[in-house]
mmCIF file of the N, C-alpha and C atoms, coordinates in Angstrom:
data_MODEL
# 
_entry.id   MODEL 
# 
loop_
_atom_site.group_PDB 
_atom_site.id 
_atom_site.type_symbol 
_atom_site.label_atom_id 
_atom_site.label_alt_id 
_atom_site.label_comp_id 
_atom_site.label_asym_id 
_atom_site.label_entity_id 
_atom_site.label_seq_id 
_atom_site.pdbx_PDB_ins_code 
_atom_site.Cartn_x 
_atom_site.Cartn_y 
_atom_site.Cartn_z 
_atom_site.occupancy 
_atom_site.B_iso_or_equiv 
_atom_site.pdbx_formal_charge 
_atom_site.auth_seq_id 
_atom_site.auth_comp_id 
_atom_site.auth_asym_id 
_atom_site.auth_atom_id 
_atom_site.pdbx_PDB_model_num 
ATOM 1   N N  . MET A 1 1  ? 84.644 286.315 35.144 1.00 0.00 ? 1  MET A N  1 
ATOM 2   C CA . MET A 1 1  ? 84.659 287.760 35.090 1.00 0.00 ? 1  MET A CA 1 
ATOM 3   C C  . MET A 1 1  ? 84.833 288.581 35.271 1.00 0.00 ? 1  MET A C  1 
ATOM 4   N N  . THR A 1 2  ? 84.923 289.625 34.323 1.00 0.00 ? 2  THR A N  1 
ATOM 5   C CA . THR A 1 2  ? 85.462 290.576 35.091 1.00 0.00 ? 2  THR A CA 1 
ATOM 6   C C  . THR A 1 2  ? 84.506 291.505 35.457 1.00 0.00 ? 2  THR A C  1 
ATOM 7   N N  . LYS A 1 3  ? 85.172 292.463 36.640 1.00 0.00 ? 3  LYS A N  1 
ATOM 8   C CA . LYS A 1 3  ? 84.880 293.854 37.102 1.00 0.00 ? 3  LYS A CA 1 
ATOM 9   C C  . LYS A 1 3  ? 84.457 294.657 36.201 1.00 0.00 ? 3  LYS A C  1 
ATOM 10  N N  . VAL A 1 4  ? 83.053 295.073 36.398 1.00 0.00 ? 4  VAL A N  1 
ATOM 11  C CA . VAL A 1 4  ? 82.673 296.215 35.142 1.00 0.00 ? 4  VAL A CA 1 
ATOM 12  C C  . VAL A 1 4  ? 82.041 297.249 36.266 1.00 0.00 ? 4  VAL A C  1 
ATOM 13  N N  . ASN A 1 5  ? 81.963 298.890 35.507 1.00 0.00 ? 5  ASN A N  1 
ATOM 14  C CA . ASN A 1 5  ? 81.506 299.927 35.850 1.00 0.00 ? 5  ASN A CA 1 
ATOM 15  C C  . ASN A 1 5  ? 80.056 300.026 35.713 1.00 0.00 ? 5  ASN A C  1 
ATOM 16  N N  . GLN A 1 6  ? 78.977 300.415 36.293 1.00 0.00 ? 6  GLN A N  1 
ATOM 17  C CA . GLN A 1 6  ? 77.984 300.329 35.424 1.00 0.00 ? 6  GLN A CA 1 
ATOM 18  C C  . GLN A 1 6  ? 77.770 301.328 35.244 1.00 0.00 ? 6  GLN A C  1 
ATOM 19  N N  . GLU A 1 7  ? 78.326 302.724 35.161 1.00 0.00 ? 7  GLU A N  1 
ATOM 20  C CA . GLU A 1 7  ? 78.417 303.926 33.944 1.00 0.00 ? 7  GLU A CA 1 
ATOM 21  C C  . GLU A 1 7  ? 79.102 303.313 32.862 1.00 0.00 ? 7  GLU A C  1 
ATOM 22  N N  . GLU A 1 8  ? 80.330 302.626 33.032 1.00 0.00 ? 8  GLU A N  1 
ATOM 23  C CA . GLU A 1 8  ? 80.889 302.628 32.030 1.00 0.00 ? 8  GLU A CA 1 
ATOM 24  C C  . GLU A 1 8  ? 80.032 301.187 31.053 1.00 0.00 ? 8  GLU A C  1 
ATOM 25  N N  . LEU A 1 9  ? 79.192 300.205 31.433 1.00 0.00 ? 9  LEU A N  1 
ATOM 26  C CA . LEU A 1 9  ? 78.190 299.114 30.938 1.00 0.00 ? 9  LEU A CA 1 
ATOM 27  C C  . LEU A 1 9  ? 76.785 299.819 30.385 1.00 0.00 ? 9  LEU A C  1 
ATOM 28  N N  . GLN A 1 10 ? 76.387 301.506 31.054 1.00 0.00 ? 10 GLN A N  1 
ATOM 29  C CA . GLN A 1 10 ? 75.883 302.244 30.595 1.00 0.00 ? 10 GLN A CA 1 
ATOM 30  C C  . GLN A 1 10 ? 75.728 302.977 29.097 1.00 0.00 ? 10 GLN A C  1 
ATOM 31  N N  . ALA A 1 11 ? 77.292 302.785 28.858 1.00 0.00 ? 11 ALA A N  1 
ATOM 32  C CA . ALA A 1 11 ? 78.525 303.532 27.913 1.00 0.00 ? 11 ALA A CA 1 
ATOM 33  C C  . ALA A 1 11 ? 78.317 302.512 26.843 1.00 0.00 ? 11 ALA A C  1 
ATOM 34  N N  . ALA A 1 12 ? 78.765 301.600 27.046 1.00 0.00 ? 12 ALA A N  1 
ATOM 35  C CA . ALA A 1 12 ? 78.871 300.516 26.165 1.00 0.00 ? 12 ALA A CA 1 
ATOM 36  C C  . ALA A 1 12 ? 77.325 300.324 25.225 1.00 0.00 ? 12 ALA A C  1 
ATOM 37  N N  . ILE A 1 13 ? 76.094 299.920 26.143 1.00 0.00 ? 13 ILE A N  1 
ATOM 38  C CA . ILE A 1 13 ? 74.805 300.151 26.638 1.00 0.00 ? 13 ILE A CA 1 
ATOM 39  C C  . ILE A 1 13 ? 74.435 300.678 24.925 1.00 0.00 ? 13 ILE A C  1 
ATOM 40  N N  . GLU A 1 14 ? 74.543 302.131 25.205 1.00 0.00 ? 14 GLU A N  1 
ATOM 41  C CA . GLU A 1 14 ? 74.768 303.395 24.113 1.00 0.00 ? 14 GLU A CA 1 
ATOM 42  C C  . GLU A 1 14 ? 75.201 303.363 23.036 1.00 0.00 ? 14 GLU A C  1 
ATOM 43  N N  . LYS A 1 15 ? 76.456 302.494 22.892 1.00 0.00 ? 15 LYS A N  1 
ATOM 44  C CA . LYS A 1 15 ? 76.901 302.146 21.834 1.00 0.00 ? 15 LYS A CA 1 
ATOM 45  C C  . LYS A 1 15 ? 76.441 301.590 20.870 1.00 0.00 ? 15 LYS A C  1 
ATOM 46  N N  . LEU A 1 16 ? 76.192 300.327 21.778 1.00 0.00 ? 16 LEU A N  1 
ATOM 47  C CA . LEU A 1 16 ? 75.550 298.743 21.211 1.00 0.00 ? 16 LEU A CA 1 
ATOM 48  C C  . LEU A 1 16 ? 74.229 299.448 20.584 1.00 0.00 ? 16 LEU A C  1 
ATOM 49  N N  . LYS A 1 17 ? 73.659 300.615 20.972 1.00 0.00 ? 17 LYS A N  1 
ATOM 50  C CA . LYS A 1 17 ? 72.235 300.229 20.816 1.00 0.00 ? 17 LYS A CA 1 
ATOM 51  C C  . LYS A 1 17 ? 72.309 301.491 19.283 1.00 0.00 ? 17 LYS A C  1 
ATOM 52  N N  . GLY A 1 18 ? 73.444 301.888 18.906 1.00 0.00 ? 18 GLY A N  1 
ATOM 53  C CA . GLY A 1 18 ? 73.575 302.947 18.276 1.00 0.00 ? 18 GLY A CA 1 
ATOM 54  C C  . GLY A 1 18 ? 74.063 302.099 17.075 1.00 0.00 ? 18 GLY A C  1 
ATOM 55  N N  . LYS A 1 19 ? 74.865 301.120 17.369 1.00 0.00 ? 19 LYS A N  1 
ATOM 56  C CA . LYS A 1 19 ? 74.911 300.137 16.333 1.00 0.00 ? 19 LYS A CA 1 
ATOM 57  C C  . LYS A 1 19 ? 73.985 298.901 15.782 1.00 0.00 ? 19 LYS A C  1 
ATOM 58  N N  . ALA A 1 20 ? 73.038 299.127 16.991 1.00 0.00 ? 20 ALA A N  1 
ATOM 59  C CA . ALA A 1 20 ? 72.259 298.164 16.557 1.00 0.00 ? 20 ALA A CA 1 
ATOM 60  C C  . ALA A 1 20 ? 71.194 298.404 15.302 1.00 0.00 ? 20 ALA A C  1 
ATOM 61  N N  . ALA A 1 21 ? 70.965 300.251 15.263 1.00 0.00 ? 21 ALA A N  1 
ATOM 62  C CA . ALA A 1 21 ? 69.888 300.558 14.875 1.00 0.00 ? 21 ALA A CA 1 
ATOM 63  C C  . ALA A 1 21 ? 70.686 301.136 13.241 1.00 0.00 ? 21 ALA A C  1 
ATOM 64  N N  . ALA A 1 22 ? 71.960 301.415 13.296 1.00 0.00 ? 22 ALA A N  1 
ATOM 65  C CA . ALA A 1 22 ? 72.709 301.081 12.254 1.00 0.00 ? 22 ALA A CA 1 
ATOM 66  C C  . ALA A 1 22 ? 72.630 300.129 11.319 1.00 0.00 ? 22 ALA A C  1 
ATOM 67  N N  . ALA A 1 23 ? 72.412 299.156 12.148 1.00 0.00 ? 23 ALA A N  1 
ATOM 68  C CA . ALA A 1 23 ? 72.413 297.325 11.486 1.00 0.00 ? 23 ALA A CA 1 
ATOM 69  C C  . ALA A 1 23 ? 71.091 296.875 10.643 1.00 0.00 ? 23 ALA A C  1 
ATOM 70  N N  . VAL A 1 24 ? 69.760 297.961 11.992 1.00 0.00 ? 24 VAL A N  1 
ATOM 71  C CA . VAL A 1 24 ? 68.924 297.289 10.940 1.00 0.00 ? 24 VAL A CA 1 
ATOM 72  C C  . VAL A 1 24 ? 68.497 297.984 9.904  1.00 0.00 ? 24 VAL A C  1 
ATOM 73  N N  . GLN A 1 25 ? 69.375 299.444 9.978  1.00 0.00 ? 25 GLN A N  1 
ATOM 74  C CA . GLN A 1 25 ? 68.708 300.578 8.486  1.00 0.00 ? 25 GLN A CA 1 
ATOM 75  C C  . GLN A 1 25 ? 69.446 299.733 7.340  1.00 0.00 ? 25 GLN A C  1 
ATOM 76  N N  . LYS A 1 26 ? 70.766 299.810 7.541  1.00 0.00 ? 26 LYS A N  1 
ATOM 77  C CA . LYS A 1 26 ? 71.846 298.912 6.450  1.00 0.00 ? 26 LYS A CA 1 
ATOM 78  C C  . LYS A 1 26 ? 70.847 297.879 5.908  1.00 0.00 ? 26 LYS A C  1 
ATOM 79  N N  . ALA A 1 27 ? 69.998 297.602 6.811  1.00 0.00 ? 27 ALA A N  1 
ATOM 80  C CA . ALA A 1 27 ? 69.831 296.053 6.466  1.00 0.00 ? 27 ALA A CA 1 
ATOM 81  C C  . ALA A 1 27 ? 68.140 296.394 5.528  1.00 0.00 ? 27 ALA A C  1 
ATOM 82  N N  . GLY A 1 28 ? 68.042 297.295 5.769  1.00 0.00 ? 28 GLY A N  1 
ATOM 83  C CA . GLY A 1 28 ? 66.506 297.822 4.765  1.00 0.00 ? 28 GLY A CA 1 
ATOM 84  C C  . GLY A 1 28 ? 65.097 297.771 6.072  1.00 0.00 ? 28 GLY A C  1 
ATOM 85  N N  . ASP A 1 29 ? 65.390 297.926 6.969  1.00 0.00 ? 29 ASP A N  1 
ATOM 86  C CA . ASP A 1 29 ? 64.518 298.207 8.017  1.00 0.00 ? 29 ASP A CA 1 
ATOM 87  C C  . ASP A 1 29 ? 64.199 296.639 8.023  1.00 0.00 ? 29 ASP A C  1 
ATOM 88  N N  . LYS A 1 30 ? 64.701 295.606 7.597  1.00 0.00 ? 30 LYS A N  1 
ATOM 89  C CA . LYS A 1 30 ? 64.361 294.127 8.031  1.00 0.00 ? 30 LYS A CA 1 
ATOM 90  C C  . LYS A 1 30 ? 65.174 293.759 9.466  1.00 0.00 ? 30 LYS A C  1 
ATOM 91  N N  . LYS A 1 31 ? 64.069 294.008 10.072 1.00 0.00 ? 31 LYS A N  1 
ATOM 92  C CA . LYS A 1 31 ? 64.235 293.428 11.240 1.00 0.00 ? 31 LYS A CA 1 
ATOM 93  C C  . LYS A 1 31 ? 64.481 291.965 11.973 1.00 0.00 ? 31 LYS A C  1 
ATOM 94  N N  . ALA A 1 32 ? 65.063 291.191 10.968 1.00 0.00 ? 32 ALA A N  1 
ATOM 95  C CA . ALA A 1 32 ? 64.868 289.523 11.141 1.00 0.00 ? 32 ALA A CA 1 
ATOM 96  C C  . ALA A 1 32 ? 65.977 289.452 10.232 1.00 0.00 ? 32 ALA A C  1 
ATOM 97  N N  . ASP A 1 33 ? 66.838 290.787 9.445  1.00 0.00 ? 33 ASP A N  1 
ATOM 98  C CA . ASP A 1 33 ? 68.539 290.085 8.802  1.00 0.00 ? 33 ASP A CA 1 
ATOM 99  C C  . ASP A 1 33 ? 69.889 289.579 9.901  1.00 0.00 ? 33 ASP A C  1 
ATOM 100 N N  . PRO A 1 34 ? 69.865 288.768 9.927  1.00 0.00 ? 34 PRO A N  1 
ATOM 101 C CA . PRO A 1 34 ? 71.283 288.401 10.563 1.00 0.00 ? 34 PRO A CA 1 
ATOM 102 C C  . PRO A 1 34 ? 72.335 288.982 11.758 1.00 0.00 ? 34 PRO A C  1 
ATOM 103 N N  . GLU A 1 35 ? 72.058 290.257 10.703 1.00 0.00 ? 35 GLU A N  1 
ATOM 104 C CA . GLU A 1 35 ? 72.960 291.308 11.048 1.00 0.00 ? 35 GLU A CA 1 
ATOM 105 C C  . GLU A 1 35 ? 72.236 292.163 12.498 1.00 0.00 ? 35 GLU A C  1 
ATOM 106 N N  . ALA A 1 36 ? 71.363 292.566 11.826 1.00 0.00 ? 36 ALA A N  1 
ATOM 107 C CA . ALA A 1 36 ? 70.174 293.007 12.847 1.00 0.00 ? 36 ALA A CA 1 
ATOM 108 C C  . ALA A 1 36 ? 69.884 292.613 14.345 1.00 0.00 ? 36 ALA A C  1 
ATOM 109 N N  . ARG A 1 37 ? 69.610 290.551 14.426 1.00 0.00 ? 37 ARG A N  1 
ATOM 110 C CA . ARG A 1 37 ? 69.572 290.510 14.804 1.00 0.00 ? 37 ARG A CA 1 
ATOM 111 C C  . ARG A 1 37 ? 70.879 290.422 16.282 1.00 0.00 ? 37 ARG A C  1 
ATOM 112 N N  . GLU A 1 38 ? 72.206 289.918 15.401 1.00 0.00 ? 38 GLU A N  1 
ATOM 113 C CA . GLU A 1 38 ? 72.991 289.717 16.160 1.00 0.00 ? 38 GLU A CA 1 
ATOM 114 C C  . GLU A 1 38 ? 73.178 291.009 16.985 1.00 0.00 ? 38 GLU A C  1 
ATOM 115 N N  . ALA A 1 39 ? 73.069 292.073 16.688 1.00 0.00 ? 39 ALA A N  1 
ATOM 116 C CA . ALA A 1 39 ? 73.337 293.335 16.758 1.00 0.00 ? 39 ALA A CA 1 
ATOM 117 C C  . ALA A 1 39 ? 72.282 293.685 18.254 1.00 0.00 ? 39 ALA A C  1 
ATOM 118 N N  . ARG A 1 40 ? 71.248 293.386 18.318 1.00 0.00 ? 40 ARG A N  1 
ATOM 119 C CA . ARG A 1 40 ? 70.248 293.642 19.294 1.00 0.00 ? 40 ARG A CA 1 
ATOM 120 C C  . ARG A 1 40 ? 70.153 292.771 20.391 1.00 0.00 ? 40 ARG A C  1 
ATOM 121 N N  . LYS A 1 41 ? 70.369 291.319 20.169 1.00 0.00 ? 41 LYS A N  1 
ATOM 122 C CA . LYS A 1 41 ? 71.255 290.211 21.156 1.00 0.00 ? 41 LYS A CA 1 
ATOM 123 C C  . LYS A 1 41 ? 72.612 290.676 22.085 1.00 0.00 ? 41 LYS A C  1 
ATOM 124 N N  . LYS A 1 42 ? 73.383 291.595 20.859 1.00 0.00 ? 42 LYS A N  1 
ATOM 125 C CA . LYS A 1 42 ? 74.703 292.584 22.057 1.00 0.00 ? 42 LYS A CA 1 
ATOM 126 C C  . LYS A 1 42 ? 74.290 292.944 23.351 1.00 0.00 ? 42 LYS A C  1 
ATOM 127 N N  . VAL A 1 43 ? 73.377 293.650 22.434 1.00 0.00 ? 43 VAL A N  1 
ATOM 128 C CA . VAL A 1 43 ? 71.924 295.208 23.624 1.00 0.00 ? 43 VAL A CA 1 
ATOM 129 C C  . VAL A 1 43 ? 71.582 294.393 23.954 1.00 0.00 ? 43 VAL A C  1 
ATOM 130 N N  . LYS A 1 44 ? 71.041 293.138 24.118 1.00 0.00 ? 44 LYS A N  1 
ATOM 131 C CA . LYS A 1 44 ? 70.365 292.649 25.449 1.00 0.00 ? 44 LYS A CA 1 
ATOM 132 C C  . LYS A 1 44 ? 70.893 291.981 26.103 1.00 0.00 ? 44 LYS A C  1 
ATOM 133 N N  . ARG A 1 45 ? 71.540 291.313 25.524 1.00 0.00 ? 45 ARG A N  1 
ATOM 134 C CA . ARG A 1 45 ? 73.278 290.920 27.033 1.00 0.00 ? 45 ARG A CA 1 
ATOM 135 C C  . ARG A 1 45 ? 73.623 291.506 27.613 1.00 0.00 ? 45 ARG A C  1 
ATOM 136 N N  . ALA A 1 46 ? 74.290 292.633 27.203 1.00 0.00 ? 46 ALA A N  1 
ATOM 137 C CA . ALA A 1 46 ? 75.025 294.051 27.529 1.00 0.00 ? 46 ALA A CA 1 
ATOM 138 C C  . ALA A 1 46 ? 73.809 294.526 28.452 1.00 0.00 ? 46 ALA A C  1 
ATOM 139 N N  . GLN A 1 47 ? 72.479 294.753 28.543 1.00 0.00 ? 47 GLN A N  1 
ATOM 140 C CA . GLN A 1 47 ? 71.543 295.362 29.782 1.00 0.00 ? 47 GLN A CA 1 
ATOM 141 C C  . GLN A 1 47 ? 71.172 294.431 30.210 1.00 0.00 ? 47 GLN A C  1 
ATOM 142 N N  . ARG A 1 48 ? 71.366 292.649 30.488 1.00 0.00 ? 48 ARG A N  1 
ATOM 143 C CA . ARG A 1 48 ? 71.417 291.621 31.478 1.00 0.00 ? 48 ARG A CA 1 
ATOM 144 C C  . ARG A 1 48 ? 72.381 291.930 32.057 1.00 0.00 ? 48 ARG A C  1 
ATOM 145 N N  . LYS A 1 49 ? 73.755 291.946 32.184 1.00 0.00 ? 49 LYS A N  1 
ATOM 146 C CA . LYS A 1 49 ? 74.751 292.237 32.505 1.00 0.00 ? 49 LYS A CA 1 
ATOM 147 C C  . LYS A 1 49 ? 74.530 293.367 33.201 1.00 0.00 ? 49 LYS A C  1 
ATOM 148 N N  . LEU A 1 50 ? 74.284 294.196 32.940 1.00 0.00 ? 50 LEU A N  1 
ATOM 149 C CA . LEU A 1 50 ? 73.763 295.748 34.279 1.00 0.00 ? 50 LEU A CA 1 
ATOM 150 C C  . LEU A 1 50 ? 72.904 295.309 34.942 1.00 0.00 ? 50 LEU A C  1 
ATOM 151 N N  . ARG A 1 51 ? 72.174 294.701 34.195 1.00 0.00 ? 51 ARG A N  1 
ATOM 152 C CA . ARG A 1 51 ? 70.806 294.588 35.700 1.00 0.00 ? 51 ARG A CA 1 
ATOM 153 C C  . ARG A 1 51 ? 70.892 293.362 37.055 1.00 0.00 ? 51 ARG A C  1 
ATOM 154 N N  . ALA A 1 52 ? 72.199 292.486 36.296 1.00 0.00 ? 52 ALA A N  1 
ATOM 155 C CA . ALA A 1 52 ? 72.640 291.236 37.195 1.00 0.00 ? 52 ALA A CA 1 
ATOM 156 C C  . ALA A 1 52 ? 73.731 292.456 37.762 1.00 0.00 ? 52 ALA A C  1 
ATOM 157 N N  . ALA A 1 53 ? 74.179 293.494 38.053 1.00 0.00 ? 53 ALA A N  1 
ATOM 158 C CA . ALA A 1 53 ? 75.520 293.982 38.859 1.00 0.00 ? 53 ALA A CA 1 
ATOM 159 C C  . ALA A 1 53 ? 74.383 294.832 39.751 1.00 0.00 ? 53 ALA A C  1 
ATOM 160 N N  . LYS A 1 54 ? 73.243 295.755 39.136 1.00 0.00 ? 54 LYS A N  1 
ATOM 161 C CA . LYS A 1 54 ? 72.887 296.908 40.081 1.00 0.00 ? 54 LYS A CA 1 
ATOM 162 C C  . LYS A 1 54 ? 72.279 295.612 41.056 1.00 0.00 ? 54 LYS A C  1 
ATOM 163 N N  . SER A 1 55 ? 71.700 294.623 40.714 1.00 0.00 ? 55 SER A N  1 
ATOM 164 C CA . SER A 1 55 ? 70.772 293.314 41.937 1.00 0.00 ? 55 SER A CA 1 
ATOM 165 C C  . SER A 1 55 ? 71.722 292.496 42.284 1.00 0.00 ? 55 SER A C  1 
ATOM 166 N N  . TYR A 1 56 ? 73.062 292.530 41.683 1.00 0.00 ? 56 TYR A N  1 
ATOM 167 C CA . TYR A 1 56 ? 73.920 291.871 42.977 1.00 0.00 ? 56 TYR A CA 1 
ATOM 168 C C  . TYR A 1 56 ? 74.491 293.671 44.268 1.00 0.00 ? 56 TYR A C  1 
ATOM 169 N N  . LYS A 1 57 ? 74.446 294.489 43.725 1.00 0.00 ? 57 LYS A N  1 
ATOM 170 C CA . LYS A 1 57 ? 74.778 295.545 44.279 1.00 0.00 ? 57 LYS A CA 1 
ATOM 171 C C  . LYS A 1 57 ? 73.783 295.629 45.061 1.00 0.00 ? 57 LYS A C  1 
ATOM 172 N N  . GLY A 1 58 ? 72.633 295.741 45.194 1.00 0.00 ? 58 GLY A N  1 
ATOM 173 C CA . GLY A 1 58 ? 71.401 295.810 45.964 1.00 0.00 ? 58 GLY A CA 1 
ATOM 174 C C  . GLY A 1 58 ? 71.529 295.244 47.214 1.00 0.00 ? 58 GLY A C  1 
ATOM 175 N N  . ALA A 1 59 ? 71.486 293.712 46.334 1.00 0.00 ? 59 ALA A N  1 
ATOM 176 C CA . ALA A 1 59 ? 71.302 292.513 47.773 1.00 0.00 ? 59 ALA A CA 1 
ATOM 177 C C  . ALA A 1 59 ? 72.487 292.328 48.779 1.00 0.00 ? 59 ALA A C  1 
ATOM 178 N N  . SER A 1 60 ? 73.522 293.228 48.524 1.00 0.00 ? 60 SER A N  1 
ATOM 179 C CA . SER A 1 60 ? 74.736 293.140 49.288 1.00 0.00 ? 60 SER A CA 1 
ATOM 180 C C  . SER A 1 60 ? 74.572 293.960 50.506 1.00 0.00 ? 60 SER A C  1 
ATOM 181 N N  . LYS A 1 61 ? 73.403 295.091 49.470 1.00 0.00 ? 61 LYS A N  1 
ATOM 182 C CA . LYS A 1 61 ? 73.973 296.336 50.781 1.00 0.00 ? 61 LYS A CA 1 
ATOM 183 C C  . LYS A 1 61 ? 72.509 295.961 51.359 1.00 0.00 ? 61 LYS A C  1 
ATOM 184 N N  . LYS A 1 62 ? 71.484 295.139 51.345 1.00 0.00 ? 62 LYS A N  1 
ATOM 185 C CA . LYS A 1 62 ? 70.413 294.668 51.799 1.00 0.00 ? 62 LYS A CA 1 
ATOM 186 C C  . LYS A 1 62 ? 71.331 293.752 53.368 1.00 0.00 ? 62 LYS A C  1 
ATOM 187 N N  . ALA A 1 63 ? 72.288 293.193 52.440 1.00 0.00 ? 63 ALA A N  1 
ATOM 188 C CA . ALA A 1 63 ? 73.158 292.053 53.753 1.00 0.00 ? 63 ALA A CA 1 
ATOM 189 C C  . ALA A 1 63 ? 73.077 292.594 54.549 1.00 0.00 ? 63 ALA A C  1 
ATOM 190 N N  . ALA A 1 64 ? 74.269 293.523 54.162 1.00 0.00 ? 64 ALA A N  1 
ATOM 191 C CA . ALA A 1 64 ? 74.903 294.634 54.980 1.00 0.00 ? 64 ALA A CA 1 
ATOM 192 C C  . ALA A 1 64 ? 74.239 295.488 56.086 1.00 0.00 ? 64 ALA A C  1 
ATOM 193 N N  . GLU A 1 65 ? 72.633 295.300 55.735 1.00 0.00 ? 65 GLU A N  1 
ATOM 194 C CA . GLU A 1 65 ? 71.457 296.221 56.361 1.00 0.00 ? 65 GLU A CA 1 
ATOM 195 C C  . GLU A 1 65 ? 70.997 295.018 57.575 1.00 0.00 ? 65 GLU A C  1 
ATOM 196 N N  . LYS A 1 66 ? 71.001 293.956 57.098 1.00 0.00 ? 66 LYS A N  1 
ATOM 197 C CA . LYS A 1 66 ? 70.323 292.959 57.914 1.00 0.00 ? 66 LYS A CA 1 
ATOM 198 C C  . LYS A 1 66 ? 70.817 292.633 59.425 1.00 0.00 ? 66 LYS A C  1 
ATOM 199 N N  . PRO A 1 67 ? 72.343 292.562 59.649 1.00 0.00 ? 67 PRO A N  1 
ATOM 200 C CA . PRO A 1 67 ? 72.529 292.050 60.757 1.00 0.00 ? 67 PRO A CA 1 
ATOM 201 C C  . PRO A 1 67 ? 72.567 293.299 61.519 1.00 0.00 ? 67 PRO A C  1 
ATOM 202 N N  . ALA A 1 68 ? 72.248 294.650 61.110 1.00 0.00 ? 68 ALA A N  1 
ATOM 203 C CA . ALA A 1 68 ? 72.356 295.628 62.009 1.00 0.00 ? 68 ALA A CA 1 
ATOM 204 C C  . ALA A 1 68 ? 70.908 295.402 62.573 1.00 0.00 ? 68 ALA A C  1 
ATOM 205 N N  . GLU A 1 69 ? 69.666 294.847 62.145 1.00 0.00 ? 69 GLU A N  1 
ATOM 206 C CA . GLU A 1 69 ? 68.800 295.437 61.705 1.00 0.00 ? 69 GLU A CA 1 
ATOM 207 C C  . GLU A 1 69 ? 68.724 294.621 63.309 1.00 0.00 ? 69 GLU A C  1 
ATOM 208 N N  . GLY A 1 70 ? 69.314 293.236 63.305 1.00 0.00 ? 70 GLY A N  1 
ATOM 209 C CA . GLY A 1 70 ? 68.466 292.111 64.151 1.00 0.00 ? 70 GLY A CA 1 
ATOM 210 C C  . GLY A 1 70 ? 69.583 291.844 65.762 1.00 0.00 ? 70 GLY A C  1 
ATOM 211 N N  . GLN A 1 71 ? 71.006 292.841 65.445 1.00 0.00 ? 71 GLN A N  1 
ATOM 212 C CA . GLN A 1 71 ? 71.040 293.303 66.425 1.00 0.00 ? 71 GLN A CA 1 
ATOM 213 C C  . GLN A 1 71 ? 70.379 293.915 67.715 1.00 0.00 ? 71 GLN A C  1 
ATOM 214 N N  . ALA A 1 72 ? 69.822 295.385 66.949 1.00 0.00 ? 72 ALA A N  1 
ATOM 215 C CA . ALA A 1 72 ? 69.470 295.961 67.321 1.00 0.00 ? 72 ALA A CA 1 
ATOM 216 C C  . ALA A 1 72 ? 67.891 295.822 67.945 1.00 0.00 ? 72 ALA A C  1 
ATOM 217 N N  . SER A 1 73 ? 67.760 294.889 67.511 1.00 0.00 ? 73 SER A N  1 
ATOM 218 C CA . SER A 1 73 ? 66.083 294.049 68.309 1.00 0.00 ? 73 SER A CA 1 
ATOM 219 C C  . SER A 1 73 ? 66.110 293.082 69.580 1.00 0.00 ? 73 SER A C  1 
ATOM 220 N N  . ALA A 1 74 ? 67.661 292.627 69.230 1.00 0.00 ? 74 ALA A N  1 
ATOM 221 C CA . ALA A 1 74 ? 67.817 291.670 70.353 1.00 0.00 ? 74 ALA A CA 1 
ATOM 222 C C  . ALA A 1 74 ? 68.215 292.272 71.543 1.00 0.00 ? 74 ALA A C  1 
# 
């Protein structure tokens, strides 16, 4: 898995959303059109990747704080 910046992911999601909207409009507002569905899947996949990156970053911060708290109370 390649390392990605959260800001880069956010920018990519915005681009994908634009492409998805264009695909839906091109399909005559038929959301079930294969191209439109595929475009929306790409958006969701990118959003899932961003959410995972945020939770991974948050978990590492919590893990770093936890040992410090344990030593203070001991």
